[in-house]
VMD Tcl script that builds the backbone (N, CA, C; Angstrom):
set m [mol new atoms 546]
animate dup $m
set s [atomselect $m all]
$s set {name element resname resid chain x y z} {
  {N N CYS 1 A 89.595 85.490 -63.225}
  {CA C CYS 1 A 89.023 86.750 -62.760}
  {C C CYS 1 A 88.769 86.712 -61.255}
  {N N GLY 2 A 88.723 85.526 -60.660}
  {CA C GLY 2 A 88.570 85.414 -59.219}
  {C C GLY 2 A 87.162 85.233 -58.711}
  {N N SER 3 A 86.193 85.098 -59.595}
  {CA C SER 3 A 84.801 85.039 -59.129}
  {C C SER 3 A 84.285 83.623 -58.884}
  {N N CYS 4 A 85.100 82.614 -59.099}
  {CA C CYS 4 A 84.593 81.241 -58.990}
  {C C CYS 4 A 85.207 80.467 -57.833}
  {N N GLY 5 A 85.613 81.150 -56.780}
  {CA C GLY 5 A 86.212 80.473 -55.642}
  {C C GLY 5 A 85.235 79.551 -54.946}
  {N N MET 6 A 85.719 78.385 -54.563}
  {CA C MET 6 A 84.915 77.421 -53.812}
  {C C MET 6 A 85.843 76.455 -53.090}
  {N N MET 7 A 85.253 75.673 -52.221}
  {CA C MET 7 A 86.017 74.652 -51.517}
  {C C MET 7 A 85.909 73.357 -52.321}
  {N N VAL 8 A 87.044 72.769 -52.653}
  {CA C VAL 8 A 87.084 71.493 -53.362}
  {C C VAL 8 A 87.834 70.523 -52.458}
  {N N ASN 9 A 87.111 69.523 -51.985}
  {CA C ASN 9 A 87.685 68.576 -51.020}
  {C C ASN 9 A 88.345 69.312 -49.850}
  {N N ASN 10 A 87.623 70.285 -49.322}
  {CA C ASN 10 A 88.029 71.082 -48.158}
  {C C ASN 10 A 89.226 72.003 -48.399}
  {N N LYS 11 A 89.556 72.271 -49.647}
  {CA C LYS 11 A 90.644 73.200 -49.960}
  {C C LYS 11 A 90.101 74.322 -50.838}
  {N N PRO 12 A 90.465 75.575 -50.533}
  {CA C PRO 12 A 90.017 76.691 -51.375}
  {C C PRO 12 A 90.659 76.613 -52.761}
  {N N LYS 13 A 89.815 76.644 -53.783}
  {CA C LYS 13 A 90.288 76.544 -55.171}
  {C C LYS 13 A 89.446 77.439 -56.063}
  {N N LEU 14 A 89.985 77.773 -57.231}
  {CA C LEU 14 A 89.204 78.418 -58.275}
  {C C LEU 14 A 88.588 77.307 -59.117}
  {N N ALA 15 A 87.284 77.347 -59.301}
  {CA C ALA 15 A 86.602 76.303 -60.068}
  {C C ALA 15 A 87.132 76.234 -61.496}
  {N N CYS 16 A 87.458 77.381 -62.077}
  {CA C CYS 16 A 87.925 77.411 -63.469}
  {C C CYS 16 A 89.282 76.741 -63.649}
  {N N LYS 17 A 90.021 76.558 -62.558}
  {CA C LYS 17 A 91.340 75.928 -62.625}
  {C C LYS 17 A 91.336 74.529 -62.010}
  {N N THR 18 A 90.144 74.025 -61.698}
  {CA C THR 18 A 90.004 72.719 -61.072}
  {C C THR 18 A 89.379 71.766 -62.086}
  {N N PHE 19 A 90.059 70.674 -62.368}
  {CA C PHE 19 A 89.593 69.740 -63.385}
  {C C PHE 19 A 89.268 68.389 -62.764}
  {N N LEU 20 A 88.180 67.785 -63.206}
  {CA C LEU 20 A 87.747 66.486 -62.699}
  {C C LEU 20 A 88.823 65.428 -62.899}
  {N N ARG 21 A 89.544 65.505 -64.005}
  {CA C ARG 21 A 90.572 64.499 -64.301}
  {C C ARG 21 A 91.672 64.459 -63.238}
  {N N ASP 22 A 91.808 65.530 -62.469}
  {CA C ASP 22 A 92.838 65.585 -61.433}
  {C C ASP 22 A 92.400 64.954 -60.116}
  {N N TYR 23 A 91.161 64.486 -60.064}
  {CA C TYR 23 A 90.613 63.913 -58.831}
  {C C TYR 23 A 90.097 62.512 -59.114}
  {N N SER 24 A 90.623 61.559 -58.393}
  {CA C SER 24 A 90.101 60.199 -58.527}
  {C C SER 24 A 89.098 59.972 -57.403}
  {N N GLY 25 A 88.105 59.210 -57.678}
  {CA C GLY 25 A 87.100 58.935 -56.652}
  {C C GLY 25 A 86.125 60.079 -56.501}
  {N N HIS 26 A 85.842 60.426 -55.269}
  {CA C HIS 26 A 84.837 61.445 -54.983}
  {C C HIS 26 A 85.444 62.847 -54.985}
  {N N MET 27 A 84.584 63.793 -55.348}
  {CA C MET 27 A 84.958 65.204 -55.276}
  {C C MET 27 A 83.838 65.924 -54.542}
  {N N ARG 28 A 84.203 66.654 -53.525}
  {CA C ARG 28 A 83.203 67.397 -52.751}
  {C C ARG 28 A 83.409 68.889 -53.001}
  {N N ILE 29 A 82.356 69.558 -53.475}
  {CA C ILE 29 A 82.435 71.003 -53.669}
  {C C ILE 29 A 81.486 71.688 -52.699}
  {N N GLU 30 A 81.978 72.775 -52.117}
  {CA C GLU 30 A 81.212 73.539 -51.131}
  {C C GLU 30 A 81.496 75.024 -51.339}
  {N N PRO 31 A 80.655 75.870 -50.744}
  {CA C PRO 31 A 80.941 77.309 -50.809}
  {C C PRO 31 A 82.229 77.631 -50.052}
  {N N LEU 32 A 82.825 78.769 -50.368}
  {CA C LEU 32 A 84.041 79.188 -49.674}
  {C C LEU 32 A 83.822 79.200 -48.165}
  {N N ALA 33 A 84.778 78.683 -47.443}
  {CA C ALA 33 A 84.706 78.662 -45.981}
  {C C ALA 33 A 84.834 80.082 -45.432}
  {N N ASN 34 A 84.342 80.275 -44.236}
  {CA C ASN 34 A 84.475 81.523 -43.468}
  {C C ASN 34 A 83.629 82.683 -43.971}
  {N N PHE 35 A 82.772 82.455 -44.959}
  {CA C PHE 35 A 81.866 83.490 -45.453}
  {C C PHE 35 A 80.428 83.040 -45.216}
  {N N PRO 36 A 79.513 83.975 -44.941}
  {CA C PRO 36 A 78.099 83.602 -44.832}
  {C C PRO 36 A 77.604 83.078 -46.189}
  {N N ILE 37 A 76.822 82.023 -46.147}
  {CA C ILE 37 A 76.312 81.416 -47.378}
  {C C ILE 37 A 75.015 82.095 -47.782}
  {N N GLU 38 A 74.958 82.522 -49.028}
  {CA C GLU 38 A 73.734 83.108 -49.592}
  {C C GLU 38 A 72.815 81.977 -50.054}
  {N N ARG 39 A 73.351 81.150 -50.947}
  {CA C ARG 39 A 72.581 80.030 -51.481}
  {C C ARG 39 A 73.525 79.144 -52.300}
  {N N ASP 40 A 73.355 77.851 -52.169}
  {CA C ASP 40 A 74.164 76.881 -52.903}
  {C C ASP 40 A 75.660 77.186 -52.722}
  {N N LEU 41 A 76.357 77.579 -53.785}
  {CA C LEU 41 A 77.788 77.874 -53.703}
  {C C LEU 41 A 78.076 79.368 -53.604}
  {N N VAL 42 A 77.027 80.161 -53.496}
  {CA C VAL 42 A 77.172 81.619 -53.460}
  {C C VAL 42 A 77.355 82.088 -52.017}
  {N N VAL 43 A 78.407 82.871 -51.789}
  {CA C VAL 43 A 78.670 83.403 -50.449}
  {C C VAL 43 A 78.541 84.921 -50.456}
  {N N ASP 44 A 78.323 85.461 -49.267}
  {CA C ASP 44 A 78.207 86.910 -49.092}
  {C C ASP 44 A 79.608 87.486 -48.877}
  {N N LEU 45 A 80.068 88.265 -49.822}
  {CA C LEU 45 A 81.407 88.852 -49.762}
  {C C LEU 45 A 81.394 90.287 -49.248}
  {N N SER 46 A 80.305 90.698 -48.621}
  {CA C SER 46 A 80.164 92.092 -48.182}
  {C C SER 46 A 81.326 92.556 -47.313}
  {N N HIS 47 A 81.669 91.782 -46.290}
  {CA C HIS 47 A 82.764 92.196 -45.398}
  {C C HIS 47 A 84.084 92.272 -46.165}
  {N N PHE 48 A 84.305 91.334 -47.044}
  {CA C PHE 48 A 85.509 91.317 -47.875}
  {C C PHE 48 A 85.611 92.608 -48.686}
  {N N ILE 49 A 84.523 92.987 -49.339}
  {CA C ILE 49 A 84.490 94.206 -50.153}
  {C C ILE 49 A 84.660 95.445 -49.267}
  {N N GLU 50 A 83.985 95.464 -48.115}
  {CA C GLU 50 A 84.104 96.599 -47.194}
  {C C GLU 50 A 85.539 96.760 -46.691}
  {N N SER 51 A 86.205 95.644 -46.420}
  {CA C SER 51 A 87.601 95.702 -45.971}
  {C C SER 51 A 88.496 96.272 -47.060}
  {N N LEU 52 A 88.259 95.839 -48.293}
  {CA C LEU 52 A 89.047 96.374 -49.409}
  {C C LEU 52 A 88.820 97.872 -49.563}
  {N N GLU 53 A 87.567 98.290 -49.491}
  {CA C GLU 53 A 87.258 99.717 -49.629}
  {C C GLU 53 A 87.876 100.532 -48.495}
  {N N ALA 54 A 87.877 99.977 -47.286}
  {CA C ALA 54 A 88.378 100.705 -46.117}
  {C C ALA 54 A 89.862 101.039 -46.228}
  {N N ILE 55 A 90.635 100.179 -46.864}
  {CA C ILE 55 A 92.077 100.431 -46.939}
  {C C ILE 55 A 92.458 101.360 -48.096}
  {N N LYS 56 A 91.462 101.839 -48.814}
  {CA C LYS 56 A 91.674 102.781 -49.926}
  {C C LYS 56 A 92.638 102.200 -50.967}
  {N N PRO 57 A 92.163 101.201 -51.729}
  {CA C PRO 57 A 93.043 100.517 -52.682}
  {C C PRO 57 A 93.247 101.290 -53.983}
  {N N TYR 58 A 93.812 102.459 -53.858}
  {CA C TYR 58 A 94.097 103.305 -55.010}
  {C C TYR 58 A 95.196 104.280 -54.608}
  {N N ILE 59 A 95.801 104.885 -55.593}
  {CA C ILE 59 A 96.884 105.829 -55.316}
  {C C ILE 59 A 96.298 107.135 -54.808}
  {N N ILE 60 A 96.755 107.527 -53.641}
  {CA C ILE 60 A 96.358 108.804 -53.055}
  {C C ILE 60 A 97.512 109.764 -53.322}
  {N N GLY 61 A 97.268 110.746 -54.159}
  {CA C GLY 61 A 98.325 111.669 -54.574}
  {C C GLY 61 A 98.521 112.806 -53.600}
  {N N ASN 62 A 99.526 113.601 -53.889}
  {CA C ASN 62 A 99.755 114.832 -53.130}
  {C C ASN 62 A 98.601 115.784 -53.362}
  {N N GLU 63 A 98.395 116.661 -52.414}
  {CA C GLU 63 A 97.415 117.720 -52.616}
  {C C GLU 63 A 97.887 118.584 -53.781}
  {N N ALA 64 A 96.957 118.969 -54.629}
  {CA C ALA 64 A 97.310 119.823 -55.768}
  {C C ALA 64 A 97.767 121.183 -55.250}
  {N N PRO 65 A 98.826 121.717 -55.823}
  {CA C PRO 65 A 99.287 123.033 -55.370}
  {C C PRO 65 A 98.272 124.108 -55.745}
  {N N ALA 66 A 98.200 125.125 -54.923}
  {CA C ALA 66 A 97.298 126.241 -55.233}
  {C C ALA 66 A 97.814 126.943 -56.479}
  {N N LEU 67 A 96.926 127.179 -57.420}
  {CA C LEU 67 A 97.345 127.773 -58.691}
  {C C LEU 67 A 97.404 129.290 -58.631}
  {N N ASP 68 A 96.661 129.907 -57.736}
  {CA C ASP 68 A 96.652 131.370 -57.582}
  {C C ASP 68 A 96.555 132.099 -58.925}
  {N N GLY 69 A 95.677 131.623 -59.767}
  {CA C GLY 69 A 95.464 132.278 -61.050}
  {C C GLY 69 A 96.512 131.967 -62.095}
  {N N LYS 70 A 97.499 131.143 -61.753}
  {CA C LYS 70 A 98.546 130.784 -62.706}
  {C C LYS 70 A 98.047 129.636 -63.585}
  {N N PRO 71 A 98.703 129.406 -64.705}
  {CA C PRO 71 A 98.290 128.279 -65.548}
  {C C PRO 71 A 98.517 126.952 -64.822}
  {N N HIS 72 A 97.848 125.929 -65.303}
  {CA C HIS 72 A 98.003 124.603 -64.693}
  {C C HIS 72 A 99.463 124.169 -64.723}
  {N N PRO 73 A 99.846 123.274 -63.782}
  {CA C PRO 73 A 101.235 122.813 -63.753}
  {C C PRO 73 A 101.646 122.225 -65.105}
  {N N SER 74 A 102.907 122.305 -65.357}
  {CA C SER 74 A 103.432 121.834 -66.639}
  {C C SER 74 A 103.273 120.331 -66.785}
  {N N LYS 75 A 103.353 119.893 -68.014}
  {CA C LYS 75 A 103.269 118.466 -68.301}
  {C C LYS 75 A 104.426 117.730 -67.618}
  {N N GLU 76 A 105.587 118.363 -67.533}
  {CA C GLU 76 A 106.741 117.739 -66.881}
  {C C GLU 76 A 106.454 117.454 -65.405}
  {N N LEU 77 A 105.777 118.386 -64.737}
  {CA C LEU 77 A 105.429 118.191 -63.334}
  {C C LEU 77 A 104.449 117.033 -63.188}
  {N N GLN 78 A 103.472 116.958 -64.072}
  {CA C GLN 78 A 102.508 115.860 -64.026}
  {C C GLN 78 A 103.208 114.522 -64.232}
  {N N VAL 79 A 104.140 114.457 -65.169}
  {CA C VAL 79 A 104.880 113.224 -65.441}
  {C C VAL 79 A 105.744 112.854 -64.241}
  {N N SER 80 A 106.384 113.830 -63.600}
  {CA C SER 80 A 107.248 113.531 -62.463}
  {C C SER 80 A 106.464 112.942 -61.296}
  {N N ARG 81 A 105.186 113.263 -61.189}
  {CA C ARG 81 A 104.358 112.705 -60.111}
  {C C ARG 81 A 103.974 111.254 -60.371}
  {N N THR 82 A 104.027 110.828 -61.631}
  {CA C THR 82 A 103.607 109.472 -61.973}
  {C C THR 82 A 104.757 108.606 -62.454}
  {N N LYS 83 A 105.926 109.162 -62.535}
  {CA C LYS 83 A 107.092 108.436 -63.022}
  {C C LYS 83 A 107.484 107.355 -62.025}
  {N N GLN 84 A 107.931 106.219 -62.573}
  {CA C GLN 84 A 108.319 105.125 -61.710}
  {C C GLN 84 A 109.399 104.302 -62.403}
  {N N THR 85 A 110.436 103.980 -61.679}
  {CA C THR 85 A 111.504 103.159 -62.241}
  {C C THR 85 A 111.117 101.685 -62.118}
  {N N PRO 86 A 111.752 100.820 -62.890}
  {CA C PRO 86 A 111.489 99.389 -62.735}
  {C C PRO 86 A 111.759 98.898 -61.307}
  {N N ALA 87 A 112.765 99.434 -60.658}
  {CA C ALA 87 A 113.075 99.032 -59.277}
  {C C ALA 87 A 111.953 99.437 -58.325}
  {N N GLN 88 A 111.379 100.613 -58.542}
  {CA C GLN 88 A 110.266 101.057 -57.694}
  {C C GLN 88 A 109.041 100.170 -57.903}
  {N N LEU 89 A 108.782 99.788 -59.142}
  {CA C LEU 89 A 107.669 98.888 -59.448}
  {C C LEU 89 A 107.883 97.524 -58.807}
  {N N GLU 90 A 109.103 97.041 -58.845}
  {CA C GLU 90 A 109.405 95.703 -58.334}
  {C C GLU 90 A 109.141 95.575 -56.837}
  {N N LYS 91 A 109.196 96.676 -56.094}
  {CA C LYS 91 A 108.945 96.640 -54.648}
  {C C LYS 91 A 107.555 96.105 -54.319}
  {N N TYR 92 A 106.568 96.408 -55.157}
  {CA C TYR 92 A 105.190 96.017 -54.848}
  {C C TYR 92 A 104.536 95.144 -55.916}
  {N N ARG 93 A 105.227 94.873 -57.006}
  {CA C ARG 93 A 104.625 94.170 -58.141}
  {C C ARG 93 A 103.930 92.875 -57.732}
  {N N GLN 94 A 104.601 92.049 -56.961}
  {CA C GLN 94 A 104.025 90.767 -56.553}
  {C C GLN 94 A 102.681 90.968 -55.857}
  {N N PHE 95 A 102.576 91.974 -55.020}
  {CA C PHE 95 A 101.355 92.201 -54.251}
  {C C PHE 95 A 100.239 92.807 -55.098}
  {N N SER 96 A 100.591 93.313 -56.266}
  {CA C SER 96 A 99.573 93.911 -57.141}
  {C C SER 96 A 98.862 92.874 -58.000}
  {N N MET 97 A 99.278 91.632 -57.935}
  {CA C MET 97 A 98.710 90.587 -58.783}
  {C C MET 97 A 97.428 89.968 -58.210}
  {N N CYS 98 A 97.002 90.403 -57.053}
  {CA C CYS 98 A 95.803 89.853 -56.403}
  {C C CYS 98 A 94.569 90.040 -57.289}
  {N N ILE 99 A 93.765 88.973 -57.419}
  {CA C ILE 99 A 92.537 89.035 -58.218}
  {C C ILE 99 A 91.286 89.065 -57.336}
  {N N ASN 100 A 91.471 89.246 -56.041}
  {CA C ASN 100 A 90.350 89.360 -55.091}
  {C C ASN 100 A 89.390 88.178 -55.164}
  {N N CYS 101 A 89.943 86.984 -55.206}
  {CA C CYS 101 A 89.120 85.775 -55.308}
  {C C CYS 101 A 88.583 85.322 -53.952}
  {N N GLY 102 A 89.228 85.735 -52.868}
  {CA C GLY 102 A 88.773 85.366 -51.533}
  {C C GLY 102 A 89.279 84.027 -51.034}
  {N N LEU 103 A 90.092 83.326 -51.812}
  {CA C LEU 103 A 90.596 82.028 -51.356}
  {C C LEU 103 A 91.417 82.172 -50.083}
  {N N CYS 104 A 92.159 83.261 -49.971}
  {CA C CYS 104 A 92.986 83.467 -48.777}
  {C C CYS 104 A 92.120 83.627 -47.527}
  {N N TYR 105 A 90.941 84.219 -47.676}
  {CA C TYR 105 A 90.025 84.368 -46.540}
  {C C TYR 105 A 89.454 83.015 -46.135}
  {N N ALA 106 A 89.170 82.177 -47.127}
  {CA C ALA 106 A 88.651 80.843 -46.838}
  {C C ALA 106 A 89.711 79.988 -46.151}
  {N N ALA 107 A 90.979 80.252 -46.445}
  {CA C ALA 107 A 92.077 79.492 -45.855}
  {C C ALA 107 A 92.507 80.027 -44.494}
  {N N CYS 108 A 92.162 81.261 -44.190}
  {CA C CYS 108 A 92.674 81.943 -43.002}
  {C C CYS 108 A 91.934 81.519 -41.732}
  {N N PRO 109 A 92.616 80.830 -40.811}
  {CA C PRO 109 A 91.942 80.437 -39.576}
  {C C PRO 109 A 91.568 81.645 -38.712}
  {N N GLN 110 A 92.342 82.718 -38.798}
  {CA C GLN 110 A 92.044 83.906 -38.000}
  {C C GLN 110 A 90.757 84.574 -38.465}
  {N N PHE 111 A 90.543 84.632 -39.778}
  {CA C PHE 111 A 89.301 85.207 -40.307}
  {C C PHE 111 A 88.113 84.330 -39.920}
  {N N GLY 112 A 88.341 83.020 -39.837}
  {CA C GLY 112 A 87.284 82.112 -39.386}
  {C C GLY 112 A 86.893 82.366 -37.940}
  {N N LEU 113 A 87.855 82.754 -37.115}
  {CA C LEU 113 A 87.591 83.031 -35.700}
  {C C LEU 113 A 87.110 84.455 -35.461}
  {N N ASN 114 A 87.616 85.393 -36.259}
  {CA C ASN 114 A 87.294 86.803 -36.086}
  {C C ASN 114 A 86.879 87.400 -37.432}
  {N N PRO 115 A 85.586 87.382 -37.739}
  {CA C PRO 115 A 85.136 87.882 -39.038}
  {C C PRO 115 A 85.334 89.388 -39.227}
  {N N GLU 116 A 85.779 90.098 -38.190}
  {CA C GLU 116 A 86.073 91.528 -38.326}
  {C C GLU 116 A 87.528 91.778 -38.747}
  {N N PHE 117 A 88.340 90.728 -38.729}
  {CA C PHE 117 A 89.729 90.817 -39.175}
  {C C PHE 117 A 89.741 91.341 -40.613}
  {N N LEU 118 A 90.591 92.314 -40.905}
  {CA C LEU 118 A 90.674 92.867 -42.263}
  {C C LEU 118 A 90.934 91.781 -43.296}
  {N N GLY 119 A 91.763 90.843 -42.944}
  {CA C GLY 119 A 92.020 89.706 -43.812}
  {C C GLY 119 A 93.214 89.871 -44.725}
  {N N PRO 120 A 93.663 88.743 -45.271}
  {CA C PRO 120 A 94.889 88.728 -46.065}
  {C C PRO 120 A 94.857 89.613 -47.309}
  {N N ALA 121 A 93.800 89.556 -48.094}
  {CA C ALA 121 A 93.767 90.322 -49.353}
  {C C ALA 121 A 93.754 91.822 -49.094}
  {N N ALA 122 A 92.954 92.272 -48.150}
  {CA C ALA 122 A 92.873 93.712 -47.863}
  {C C ALA 122 A 94.203 94.233 -47.324}
  {N N ILE 123 A 94.821 93.482 -46.436}
  {CA C ILE 123 A 96.106 93.914 -45.879}
  {C C ILE 123 A 97.179 93.908 -46.967}
  {N N THR 124 A 97.145 92.905 -47.830}
  {CA C THR 124 A 98.095 92.841 -48.940}
  {C C THR 124 A 97.916 94.027 -49.877}
  {N N MET 125 A 96.667 94.363 -50.162}
  {CA C MET 125 A 96.397 95.492 -51.046}
  {C C MET 125 A 96.879 96.800 -50.408}
  {N N ALA 126 A 96.661 96.952 -49.112}
  {CA C ALA 126 A 97.157 98.146 -48.417}
  {C C ALA 126 A 98.678 98.212 -48.505}
  {N N HIS 127 A 99.314 97.073 -48.300}
  {CA C HIS 127 A 100.776 97.018 -48.363}
  {C C HIS 127 A 101.271 97.373 -49.764}
  {N N ARG 128 A 100.563 96.886 -50.768}
  {CA C ARG 128 A 100.920 97.189 -52.157}
  {C C ARG 128 A 100.953 98.701 -52.391}
  {N N TYR 129 A 99.917 99.398 -51.946}
  {CA C TYR 129 A 99.867 100.848 -52.164}
  {C C TYR 129 A 100.829 101.598 -51.252}
  {N N ASN 130 A 101.062 101.077 -50.060}
  {CA C ASN 130 A 102.035 101.712 -49.167}
  {C C ASN 130 A 103.453 101.653 -49.741}
  {N N LEU 131 A 103.740 100.633 -50.533}
  {CA C LEU 131 A 105.065 100.492 -51.139}
  {C C LEU 131 A 105.220 101.295 -52.430}
  {N N ASP 132 A 104.125 101.785 -52.971}
  {CA C ASP 132 A 104.147 102.512 -54.244}
  {C C ASP 132 A 104.677 103.929 -54.023}
  {N N ASN 133 A 105.750 104.290 -54.712}
  {CA C ASN 133 A 106.371 105.604 -54.518}
  {C C ASN 133 A 105.460 106.758 -54.923}
  {N N ARG 134 A 104.443 106.505 -55.723}
  {CA C ARG 134 A 103.539 107.574 -56.167}
  {C C ARG 134 A 102.424 107.843 -55.159}
  {N N ASP 135 A 102.289 106.970 -54.179}
  {CA C ASP 135 A 101.182 107.064 -53.227}
  {C C ASP 135 A 101.580 107.859 -51.990}
  {N N HIS 136 A 100.614 108.616 -51.458}
  {CA C HIS 136 A 100.853 109.404 -50.243}
  {C C HIS 136 A 99.763 109.147 -49.205}
  {N N GLY 137 A 99.191 107.943 -49.220}
  {CA C GLY 137 A 98.112 107.623 -48.295}
  {C C GLY 137 A 98.499 106.644 -47.205}
  {N N LYS 138 A 99.784 106.422 -47.038}
  {CA C LYS 138 A 100.259 105.427 -46.078}
  {C C LYS 138 A 99.769 105.697 -44.658}
  {N N ALA 139 A 99.826 106.921 -44.210}
  {CA C ALA 139 A 99.410 107.251 -42.836}
  {C C ALA 139 A 97.947 106.884 -42.612}
  {N N LYS 140 A 97.109 107.134 -43.610}
  {CA C LYS 140 A 95.688 106.801 -43.488}
  {C C LYS 140 A 95.495 105.294 -43.373}
  {N N ARG 141 A 96.252 104.543 -44.164}
  {CA C ARG 141 A 96.115 103.085 -44.144}
  {C C ARG 141 A 96.707 102.477 -42.879}
  {N N MET 142 A 97.822 103.023 -42.412}
  {CA C MET 142 A 98.504 102.435 -41.257}
  {C C MET 142 A 97.653 102.479 -40.000}
  {N N SER 143 A 96.827 103.488 -39.848}
  {CA C SER 143 A 95.965 103.524 -38.660}
  {C C SER 143 A 95.002 102.338 -38.669}
  {N N LEU 144 A 94.538 101.952 -39.836}
  {CA C LEU 144 A 93.653 100.795 -39.955}
  {C C LEU 144 A 94.440 99.492 -39.779}
  {N N LEU 145 A 95.611 99.418 -40.388}
  {CA C LEU 145 A 96.429 98.209 -40.283}
  {C C LEU 145 A 96.912 97.971 -38.856}
  {N N ASN 146 A 97.148 99.044 -38.100}
  {CA C ASN 146 A 97.588 98.912 -36.711}
  {C C ASN 146 A 96.433 98.713 -35.746}
  {N N GLY 147 A 95.220 98.799 -36.238}
  {CA C GLY 147 A 94.042 98.669 -35.387}
  {C C GLY 147 A 93.830 97.259 -34.870}
  {N N LYS 148 A 92.796 97.123 -34.084}
  {CA C LYS 148 A 92.458 95.860 -33.418}
  {C C LYS 148 A 92.320 94.687 -34.388}
  {N N ASN 149 A 91.798 94.942 -35.574}
  {CA C ASN 149 A 91.560 93.872 -36.541}
  {C C ASN 149 A 92.516 93.931 -37.732}
  {N N GLY 150 A 93.668 94.551 -37.521}
  {CA C GLY 150 A 94.652 94.702 -38.588}
  {C C GLY 150 A 95.719 93.626 -38.566}
  {N N VAL 151 A 96.941 94.013 -38.915}
  {CA C VAL 151 A 98.034 93.050 -39.091}
  {C C VAL 151 A 98.333 92.235 -37.836}
  {N N TRP 152 A 98.122 92.822 -36.668}
  {CA C TRP 152 A 98.489 92.124 -35.435}
  {C C TRP 152 A 97.513 91.020 -35.072}
  {N N SER 153 A 96.397 90.920 -35.786}
  {CA C SER 153 A 95.466 89.807 -35.567}
  {C C SER 153 A 95.937 88.540 -36.269}
  {N N CYS 154 A 96.850 88.681 -37.207}
  {CA C CYS 154 A 97.347 87.524 -37.964}
  {C C CYS 154 A 98.296 86.702 -37.102}
  {N N THR 155 A 98.072 85.401 -37.076}
  {CA C THR 155 A 98.921 84.493 -36.304}
  {C C THR 155 A 99.941 83.774 -37.190}
  {N N PHE 156 A 100.042 84.174 -38.438}
  {CA C PHE 156 A 101.003 83.669 -39.419}
  {C C PHE 156 A 100.987 82.152 -39.570}
  {N N VAL 157 A 99.838 81.642 -39.941}
  {CA C VAL 157 A 99.743 80.235 -40.320}
  {C C VAL 157 A 100.338 80.062 -41.717}
  {N N GLY 158 A 100.091 81.036 -42.587}
  {CA C GLY 158 A 100.673 81.024 -43.922}
  {C C GLY 158 A 99.870 80.293 -44.982}
  {N N TYR 159 A 98.726 79.712 -44.597}
  {CA C TYR 159 A 97.914 78.967 -45.568}
  {C C TYR 159 A 97.352 79.898 -46.637}
  {N N CYS 160 A 97.171 81.170 -46.309}
  {CA C CYS 160 A 96.675 82.143 -47.293}
  {C C CYS 160 A 97.611 82.204 -48.496}
  {N N SER 161 A 98.894 82.167 -48.253}
  {CA C SER 161 A 99.873 82.220 -49.342}
  {C C SER 161 A 99.906 80.910 -50.122}
  {N N GLU 162 A 99.704 79.833 -49.414}
  {CA C GLU 162 A 99.734 78.517 -50.045}
  {C C GLU 162 A 98.606 78.337 -51.060}
  {N N VAL 163 A 97.418 78.880 -50.772}
  {CA C VAL 163 A 96.268 78.674 -51.661}
  {C C VAL 163 A 96.129 79.747 -52.734}
  {N N CYS 164 A 96.928 80.787 -52.685}
  {CA C CYS 164 A 96.787 81.895 -53.636}
  {C C CYS 164 A 97.097 81.432 -55.062}
  {N N PRO 165 A 96.119 81.550 -55.972}
  {CA C PRO 165 A 96.352 81.082 -57.342}
  {C C PRO 165 A 97.308 81.971 -58.134}
  {N N LYS 166 A 97.572 83.171 -57.655}
  {CA C LYS 166 A 98.468 84.104 -58.346}
  {C C LYS 166 A 99.809 84.265 -57.632}
  {N N HIS 167 A 100.053 83.458 -56.593}
  {CA C HIS 167 A 101.322 83.463 -55.851}
  {C C HIS 167 A 101.670 84.847 -55.301}
  {N N VAL 168 A 100.653 85.513 -54.766}
  {CA C VAL 168 A 100.827 86.870 -54.240}
  {C C VAL 168 A 101.587 86.871 -52.912}
  {N N ASP 169 A 101.425 85.864 -52.098}
  {CA C ASP 169 A 102.061 85.742 -50.784}
  {C C ASP 169 A 101.553 86.776 -49.781}
  {N N PRO 170 A 100.252 86.704 -49.454}
  {CA C PRO 170 A 99.697 87.633 -48.467}
  {C C PRO 170 A 100.369 87.534 -47.097}
  {N N ALA 171 A 100.818 86.348 -46.709}
  {CA C ALA 171 A 101.463 86.203 -45.396}
  {C C ALA 171 A 102.715 87.071 -45.313}
  {N N SER 172 A 103.461 87.137 -46.389}
  {CA C SER 172 A 104.648 87.991 -46.422}
  {C C SER 172 A 104.260 89.462 -46.324}
  {N N ALA 173 A 103.222 89.859 -47.044}
  {CA C ALA 173 A 102.762 91.254 -46.990}
  {C C ALA 173 A 102.323 91.627 -45.580}
  {N N ILE 174 A 101.630 90.711 -44.918}
  {CA C ILE 174 A 101.164 90.972 -43.553}
  {C C ILE 174 A 102.355 91.131 -42.615}
  {N N ASN 175 A 103.334 90.245 -42.730}
  {CA C ASN 175 A 104.502 90.341 -41.852}
  {C C ASN 175 A 105.336 91.581 -42.144}
  {N N GLN 176 A 105.438 91.970 -43.397}
  {CA C GLN 176 A 106.129 93.218 -43.719}
  {C C GLN 176 A 105.365 94.406 -43.138}
  {N N GLY 177 A 104.034 94.303 -43.138}
  {CA C GLY 177 A 103.209 95.345 -42.523}
  {C C GLY 177 A 103.428 95.426 -41.022}
  {N N LYS 178 A 103.655 94.271 -40.394}
  {CA C LYS 178 A 103.941 94.252 -38.958}
  {C C LYS 178 A 105.264 94.956 -38.674}
  {N N VAL 179 A 106.253 94.685 -39.489}
  {CA C VAL 179 A 107.563 95.312 -39.308}
  {C C VAL 179 A 107.443 96.825 -39.459}
  {N N GLU 180 A 106.686 97.262 -40.479}
  {CA C GLU 180 A 106.525 98.703 -40.701}
  {C C GLU 180 A 105.783 99.389 -39.570}
  {N N SER 181 A 104.853 98.677 -38.963}
  {CA C SER 181 A 104.034 99.321 -37.935}
  {C C SER 181 A 104.661 99.237 -36.550}
  {N N ALA 182 A 105.718 98.459 -36.412}
  {CA C ALA 182 A 106.352 98.298 -35.096}
  {C C ALA 182 A 107.129 99.539 -34.696}
}
mol reanalyze $m
mol bondsrecalc $m
mol representation Tube
mol addrep $m
C-alpha cells in the first residue's frame, strides 16, 4: 500500500518487503530521508501530498455541452468520452502503478537540496494523466511542470527509478515531461 517506507541501511525500502533473513550482521532502520521527522520512524508527508494535489491527479474532462433544455447526452456519447483502446492504455500504464510510498523522494538528491521540488512521484503522476487520451487537463499541469520547481529541477540521477518497488520509472516520466515541455 506504500505506507511503510523507511530507510534500511541507508536505502529507501518498504518495511513490508524487507526481511531480516536477507541481512547478515547489523540492520539500521531510519525514517525516510529528505522528509521532516515527526517522531521515531514517522515523517511529515505534507509537501508530498500537496505536490500530488497540485498536479491534479485525476481525469479532467471536457466541459459539458450546454443542454439548452434538451435531454441529457446519449449513452453512446458518454461511452465515447471514456472509451480507451489497449494501445491508449499502454501509453501510461506503467506510470499509473505508483503507490505513493515516497521512496523516490527519499532517494532523490534534488528533493534533498530543494524541498520545493515537485518530486518524482508528483511529476510521474502528472505525466500519467497527460498521456491519458480521456484527460483534457494537460495545459493546467504543464504550467506547473515547467515552473521553477518542476521537471527542469531534475538532474537525472535516476535513483528514484532504481528504488521504486513497483518499477514505475519516475526518471523516465520526468525526462519525457522535459521533452514535452521543450
